[in-house]
ZAVOVEX-173826 format. One record per atom (N, C-alpha, C, O): residue number from 1; residue in one letter; atom name; x, y, z. Coordinates in nm, 3 decimals, padded with zeros to 5 digits. Atoms other than C-alpha are relative to their C-alpha. Last residue first. Layout:
N
  num  residu  atome        x        y        z
  NUM       a     CA        X        Y        Z
...
This chain:
90
  num  residu  atome        x        y        z
   90       e      N   00.059  -00.074   00.015
   90       e     CA  -03.296   00.289   01.351
   90       e      C   00.063   00.156   00.051
   90       e      O  -00.005   00.257   00.037
   89       k      N   00.105  -00.069  -00.126
   89       k     CA  -03.112   00.015   01.452
   89       k      C  -00.025   00.126  -00.106
   89       k      O   00.054   00.145  -00.199
   88       e      N  -00.076  -00.129   00.029
   88       e     CA  -03.047  -00.255   01.136
   88       e      C  -00.069   00.075   00.099
   88       e      O  -00.189   00.058   00.122
   87       k      N   00.051  -00.128   00.109
   87       k     CA  -03.209  -00.573   01.151
   87       k      C   00.113   00.119   00.073
   87       k      O   00.194   00.112   00.165
   86       e      N   00.164  -00.016   00.039
   86       e     CA  -03.162  -00.899   01.273
   86       e      C  -00.058   00.051  -00.077
   86       e      O  -00.134   00.016  -00.168
   85       y      N  -00.003  -00.073  -00.084
   85       y     CA  -02.777  -00.998   01.218
   85       y      C  -00.205   00.043  -00.022
   85       y      O  -00.281   00.030  -00.118
   84       r      N   00.109  -00.003   00.009
   84       r     CA  -02.580  -01.265   01.027
   84       r      C  -00.071   00.155   00.159
   84       r      O  -00.012   00.192   00.261
   83       f      N   00.075   00.087  -00.168
   83       f     CA  -02.239  -01.150   01.028
   83       f      C  -00.123   00.002  -00.115
   83       f      O  -00.139   00.054  -00.226
   82       s      N   00.137   00.066  -00.089
   82       s     CA  -02.035  -00.957   00.728
   82       s      C  -00.004  -00.132   00.109
   82       s      O   00.078  -00.215   00.148
   81       f      N   00.001   00.070  -00.064
   81       f     CA  -01.672  -00.739   00.654
   81       f      C  -00.154  -00.083   00.007
   81       f      O  -00.205  -00.013   00.095
   80       g      N   00.193   00.012  -00.057
   80       g     CA  -01.551  -00.537   00.425
   80       g      C   00.010  -00.090   00.077
   80       g      O   00.118  -00.148   00.088
   79       i      N   00.016   00.084  -00.106
   79       i     CA  -01.190  -00.392   00.331
   79       i      C  -00.175  -00.017   00.028
   79       i      O  -00.266   00.065   00.034
   78       v      N   00.121   00.008  -00.102
   78       v     CA  -01.097  -00.238   00.046
   78       v      C   00.023  -00.076   00.087
   78       v      O   00.123  -00.148   00.092
   77       e      N  -00.014   00.003  -00.117
   77       e     CA  -00.690  -00.140  -00.058
   77       e      C  -00.178  -00.036   00.061
   77       e      O  -00.194  -00.001   00.178
   76       p      N  -00.096   00.150  -00.010
   76       p     CA  -00.722  -00.172  -00.452
   76       p      C   00.015  -00.051   00.176
   76       p      O   00.023  -00.172   00.199
   75       g      N  -00.123  -00.086   00.012
   75       g     CA  -01.019   00.043  -00.496
   75       g      C   00.047  -00.131   00.060
   75       g      O  -00.004  -00.233   00.105
   74       g      N  -00.076  -00.062  -00.173
   74       g     CA  -01.393   00.052  -00.385
   74       g      C   00.123   00.003  -00.028
   74       g      O   00.166   00.113   00.006
   73       h      N   00.106  -00.047  -00.047
   73       h     CA  -01.592  -00.108  -00.736
   73       h      C   00.088   00.102   00.084
   73       h      O   00.119   00.202   00.019
   72       a      N   00.071  -00.115   00.111
   72       a     CA  -01.327  -00.243  -00.933
   72       a      C  -00.051   00.106   00.066
   72       a      O   00.001   00.217   00.050
   71       p      N  -00.083  -00.088   00.046
   71       p     CA  -01.132  -00.367  -00.610
   71       p      C  -00.065   00.038  -00.140
   71       p      O  -00.020   00.150  -00.165
   70       c      N  -00.074  -00.079  -00.190
   70       c     CA  -01.463  -00.540  -00.459
   70       c      C   00.084   00.098  -00.074
   70       c      O   00.025   00.198  -00.115
   69       t      N   00.107  -00.121   00.030
   69       t     CA  -01.572  -00.651  -00.864
   69       t      C   00.083   00.067   00.116
   69       t      O   00.179   00.143   00.102
   68       a      N  -00.064  -00.145   00.073
   68       a     CA  -01.238  -00.885  -00.880
   68       a      C  -00.077   00.129  -00.001
   68       a      O  -00.027   00.235  -00.036
   67       n      N  -00.012   00.021   00.173
   67       n     CA  -01.348  -01.130  -00.633
   67       n      C   00.048   00.128  -00.088
   67       n      O   00.080   00.239  -00.044
   66       c      N   00.093  -00.015   00.073
   66       c     CA  -01.278  -01.082  -00.254
   66       c      C   00.049  -00.049  -00.107
   66       c      O   00.160  -00.098  -00.128
   65       k      N  -00.032  -00.061   00.115
   65       k     CA  -00.970  -01.264  -00.085
   65       k      C  -00.122   00.029  -00.065
   65       k      O  -00.171  -00.074  -00.111
   64       t      N   00.008   00.071   00.152
   64       t     CA  -01.083  -01.439   00.217
   64       t      C   00.012   00.074  -00.060
   64       t      O  -00.053   00.168  -00.014
   63       i      N  -00.057  -00.115   00.111
   63       i     CA  -01.066  -01.379   00.613
   63       i      C   00.010  -00.062  -00.080
   63       i      O   00.034  -00.182  -00.062
   62       e      N  -00.083   00.027   00.143
   62       e     CA  -01.240  -01.584   00.863
   62       e      C   00.017   00.096  -00.095
   62       e      O  -00.070   00.179  -00.125
   61       v      N  -00.070  -00.126   00.050
   61       v     CA  -01.347  -01.471   01.236
   61       v      C   00.037  -00.075  -00.124
   61       v      O   00.117  -00.159  -00.085
   60       k      N  -00.106   00.044   00.078
   60       k     CA  -01.501  -01.764   01.459
   60       k      C   00.022   00.128  -00.141
   60       k      O  -00.086   00.155  -00.193
   59       k      N  -00.101   00.116  -00.048
   59       k     CA  -01.630  -01.727   01.825
   59       k      C   00.109  -00.014  -00.136
   59       k      O   00.230  -00.035  -00.123
   58       f      N   00.006   00.093   00.105
   58       f     CA  -01.704  -01.339   01.722
   58       f      C   00.065  -00.086   00.056
   58       f      O   00.174  -00.063   00.108
   57       g      N   00.038   00.096  -00.033
   57       g     CA  -01.701  -01.158   02.054
   57       g      C  -00.084  -00.102  -00.130
   57       g      O  -00.190  -00.164  -00.125
   56       a      N   00.138  -00.028  -00.019
   56       a     CA  -01.638  -00.808   01.973
   56       a      C  -00.076  -00.127   00.028
   56       a      O  -00.198  -00.113   00.033
   55       a      N   00.036  -00.038  -00.168
   55       a     CA  -01.250  -00.883   02.064
   55       a      C  -00.167   00.025   00.041
   55       a      O  -00.214   00.026   00.155
   54       k      N  -00.034   00.118  -00.081
   54       k     CA  -01.291  -01.152   01.775
   54       k      C  -00.020   00.110   00.103
   54       k      O  -00.119   00.101   00.175
   53       l      N   00.105   00.095  -00.022
   53       l     CA  -01.402  -00.873   01.542
   53       l      C  -00.031  -00.107   00.098
   53       l      O  -00.146  -00.141   00.126
   52       a      N   00.135  -00.070  -00.065
   52       a     CA  -01.160  -00.637   01.639
   52       a      C  -00.129  -00.072  -00.017
   52       a      O  -00.220  -00.061   00.066
   51       e      N  -00.051  -00.049  -00.158
   51       e     CA  -00.895  -00.858   01.593
   51       e      C  -00.124   00.097   00.047
   51       e      O  -00.190   00.092   00.151
   50       a      N   00.048   00.121  -00.015
   50       a     CA  -01.047  -00.955   01.191
   50       a      C  -00.004  -00.002   00.164
   50       a      O  -00.104  -00.050   00.217
   49       a      N   00.130   00.047  -00.039
   49       a     CA  -01.034  -00.595   01.161
   49       a      C  -00.077  -00.155   00.026
   49       a      O  -00.196  -00.181   00.048
   48       q      N   00.050  -00.076  -00.132
   48       q     CA  -00.727  -00.538   01.268
   48       q      C  -00.150  -00.014   00.001
   48       q      O  -00.226  -00.025   00.097
   47       l      N  -00.032   00.037  -00.141
   47       l     CA  -00.579  -00.778   01.052
   47       l      C  -00.086   00.029   00.134
   47       l      O  -00.122  -00.036   00.232
   46       v      N   00.106   00.081   00.047
   46       v     CA  -00.761  -00.641   00.709
   46       v      C   00.063  -00.109   00.148
   46       v      O  -00.013  -00.200   00.180
   45       g      N   00.117  -00.079  -00.035
   45       g     CA  -00.564  -00.295   00.822
   45       g      C  -00.131  -00.151   00.031
   45       g      O  -00.223  -00.150   00.113
   44       s      N   00.039  -00.012  -00.197
   44       s     CA  -00.243  -00.490   00.871
   44       s      C  -00.119   00.049   00.039
   44       s      O  -00.158   00.042   00.155
   43       h      N  -00.092  -00.143  -00.078
   43       h     CA  -00.248  -00.555   00.489
   43       h      C  -00.054  -00.016   00.146
   43       h      O  -00.150  -00.073   00.198
   42       l      N  -00.017  -00.002  -00.139
   42       l     CA  -00.355  -00.875   00.319
   42       l      C   00.038   00.068   00.077
   42       l      O   00.117   00.016   00.156
   41       e      N  -00.086   00.033  -00.084
   41       e     CA  -00.340  -00.734  -00.008
   41       e      C  -00.103   00.000   00.104
   41       e      O  -00.200   00.072   00.125
   40       t      N  -00.183   00.022   00.106
   40       t     CA  -00.551  -00.694  -00.347
   40       t      C   00.060  -00.037   00.149
   40       t      O   00.021  -00.153   00.163
   39       s      N   00.000   00.010   00.131
   39       s     CA  -00.946  -00.688  -00.229
   39       s      C   00.165  -00.024  -00.114
   39       s      O   00.197  -00.061  -00.227
   38       y      N  -00.072  -00.096   00.037
   38       y     CA  -01.004  -00.768   00.160
   38       y      C  -00.031  -00.021  -00.154
   38       y      O  -00.110  -00.106  -00.194
   37       g      N  -00.027   00.012   00.080
   37       g     CA  -01.291  -00.988   00.319
   37       g      C   00.102   00.128  -00.088
   37       g      O   00.039   00.231  -00.115
   36       v      N  -00.041  -00.083   00.053
   36       v     CA  -01.387  -01.044   00.634
   36       v      C   00.082  -00.040  -00.150
   36       v      O   00.141  -00.145  -00.173
   35       m      N  -00.116   00.003   00.076
   35       m     CA  -01.618  -01.299   00.728
   35       m      C   00.061   00.149  -00.027
   35       m      O  -00.019   00.243  -00.035
   34       a      N  -00.003  -00.112   00.092
   34       a     CA  -01.801  -01.327   01.073
   34       a      C   00.104  -00.024  -00.123
   34       a      O   00.209  -00.085  -00.101
   33       v      N  -00.158  -00.054   00.135
   33       v     CA  -01.884  -01.616   01.241
   33       v      C  -00.038   00.148  -00.009
   33       v      O  -00.135   00.213   00.030
   32       s      N  -00.031   00.073   00.029
   32       s     CA  -02.116  -01.708   01.562
   32       s      C   00.145  -00.004  -00.086
   32       s      O   00.262  -00.033  -00.063
   31       y      N  -00.192  -00.053  -00.044
   31       y     CA  -02.152  -01.379   01.708
   31       y      C   00.050  -00.132  -00.054
   31       y      O   00.172  -00.132  -00.038
   30       d      N  -00.080   00.211  -00.065
   30       d     CA  -02.490  -01.410   01.554
   30       d      C   00.114   00.052  -00.026
   30       d      O   00.168   00.122  -00.112
   29       i      N  -00.113   00.050   00.113
   29       i     CA  -02.619  -00.958   01.568
   29       i      C   00.038  -00.204   00.031
   29       i      O   00.046  -00.266   00.137
   28       g      N  -00.011   00.138   00.000
   28       g     CA  -02.945  -00.882   01.719
   28       g      C   00.115  -00.040  -00.072
   28       g      O   00.095  -00.095  -00.180
   27       e      N   00.013   00.030  -00.100
   27       e     CA  -02.894  -00.488   01.610
   27       e      C  -00.027  -00.175   00.029
   27       e      O   00.005  -00.231  -00.076
   26       y      N   00.095   00.085  -00.001
   26       y     CA  -02.730  -00.325   01.418
   26       y      C  -00.037  -00.076   00.117
   26       y      O   00.030  -00.084   00.220
   25       k      N   00.108  -00.053   00.123
   25       k     CA  -02.540   00.002   01.308
   25       k      C  -00.097  -00.130   00.045
   25       k      O  -00.208  -00.108  -00.001
   24       s      N   00.074  -00.081  -00.057
   24       s     CA  -02.289  -00.031   01.638
   24       s      C  -00.142   00.054  -00.062
   24       s      O  -00.224   00.130  -00.010
   23       l      N   00.074   00.149  -00.055
   23       l     CA  -02.131  -00.336   01.454
   23       l      C  -00.095   00.107   00.067
   23       l      O  -00.211   00.067   00.061
   22       m      N   00.108   00.083   00.124
   22       m     CA  -02.070  -00.070   01.135
   22       m      C  -00.057  -00.105   00.126
   22       m      O  -00.157  -00.172   00.102
   21       y      N   00.096  -00.103   00.057
   21       y     CA  -01.875   00.172   01.387
   21       y      C  -00.121  -00.033  -00.070
   21       y      O  -00.226   00.031  -00.075
   20       e      N   00.079  -00.039  -00.098
   20       e     CA  -01.669  -00.079   01.550
   20       e      C  -00.111   00.072  -00.055
   20       e      O  -00.221   00.024  -00.028
   19       v      N   00.019   00.100  -00.068
   19       v     CA  -01.533  -00.257   01.311
   19       v      C  -00.097   00.037   00.075
   19       v      O  -00.207  -00.017   00.082
   18       y      N   00.105   00.039   00.061
   18       y     CA  -01.485   00.072   01.106
   18       y      C  -00.060  -00.091   00.019
   18       y      O  -00.161  -00.099  -00.050
   17       k      N   00.072  -00.090   00.034
   17       k     CA  -01.262   00.167   01.394
   17       k      C  -00.133  -00.016  -00.103
   17       k      O  -00.244   00.011  -00.059
   16       k      N   00.035  -00.024  -00.072
   16       k     CA  -01.050  -00.117   01.413
   16       k      C  -00.184   00.078   00.049
   16       k      O  -00.289   00.032   00.092
   15       g      N   00.073   00.101  -00.015
   15       g     CA  -00.999  -00.115   01.051
   15       g      C  -00.103  -00.063   00.132
   15       g      O  -00.211  -00.120   00.117
   14       f      N   00.106  -00.012   00.049
   14       f     CA  -00.897   00.238   01.088
   14       f      C  -00.085  -00.111  -00.022
   14       f      O  -00.206  -00.092  -00.015
   13       g      N   00.059   00.120  -00.039
   13       g     CA  -00.621   00.185   01.298
   13       g      C  -00.140  -00.018  -00.009
   13       g      O  -00.217  -00.065   00.074
   12       r      N   00.115  -00.051  -00.038
   12       r     CA  -00.495   00.505   01.232
   12       r      C  -00.077  -00.093   00.057
   12       r      O  -00.159  -00.058   00.142
   11       e      N  -00.054  -00.090  -00.123
   11       e     CA  -00.114   00.366   01.156
   11       e      C  -00.120   00.062   00.081
   11       e      O  -00.090   00.093   00.196
   10       v      N  -00.080   00.043  -00.039
   10       v     CA  -00.297   00.081   00.929
   10       v      C   00.034   00.123   00.109
   10       v      O  -00.047   00.139   00.200
    9       i      N   00.012   00.156  -00.049
    9       i     CA  -00.566   00.220   00.755
    9       i      C   00.070  -00.035   00.058
    9       i      O  -00.008   00.005   00.144
    8       d      N   00.118  -00.003  -00.048
    8       d     CA  -00.526   00.581   00.754
    8       d      C  -00.031  -00.110   00.030
    8       d      O  -00.067  -00.128   00.147
    7       q      N  -00.007  -00.090  -00.134
    7       q     CA  -00.169   00.585   00.676
    7       q      C  -00.130  -00.030   00.095
    7       q      O  -00.123  -00.069   00.212
    6       k      N  -00.066   00.103  -00.094
    6       k     CA  -00.166   00.344   00.410
    6       k      C  -00.012   00.036   00.174
    6       k      O  -00.020  -00.026   00.280
    5       y      N   00.112   00.096   00.026
    5       y     CA  -00.473   00.576   00.203
    5       y      C   00.072  -00.099   00.143
    5       y      O   00.007  -00.136   00.241
    4       k      N   00.036  -00.087  -00.128
    4       k     CA  -00.182   00.880   00.286
    4       k      C  -00.137  -00.144   00.045
    4       k      O  -00.173  -00.166   00.160
    3       g      N   00.054  -00.171   00.000
    3       g     CA   00.062   00.739   00.063
    3       g      C  -00.082  -00.026   00.112
    3       g      O  -00.053  -00.100   00.206
    2       k      N  -00.067  -00.155   00.027
    2       k     CA   00.118   00.364  -00.039
    2       k      C  -00.107   00.117   00.066
    2       k      O  -00.229   00.121   00.077
    1       m      N   00.069  -00.107   00.015
    1       m     CA   00.042  -00.013  -00.002
    1       m      C   00.060   00.116   00.016
    1       m      O   00.175   00.114   00.059
């Protein structure tokens, strides 16, 4: 990774902050499994996100590389994650 984006993700702990923010948006989260996807490079921001999901209480956290659609639409260092939930908070 290069430049400011690397600084935001890695040095500022973006992976952890992203997880905390997104989890706050949902109710009835199923903490049995979460998936973390990355687009082009398994960088420390991805690992931060995985660790944050474990710290939040997920029993199993899988890391996987996304298909070509993710970097094509979101950029080369995209991080995303998924989990089951009952509903979004209003």
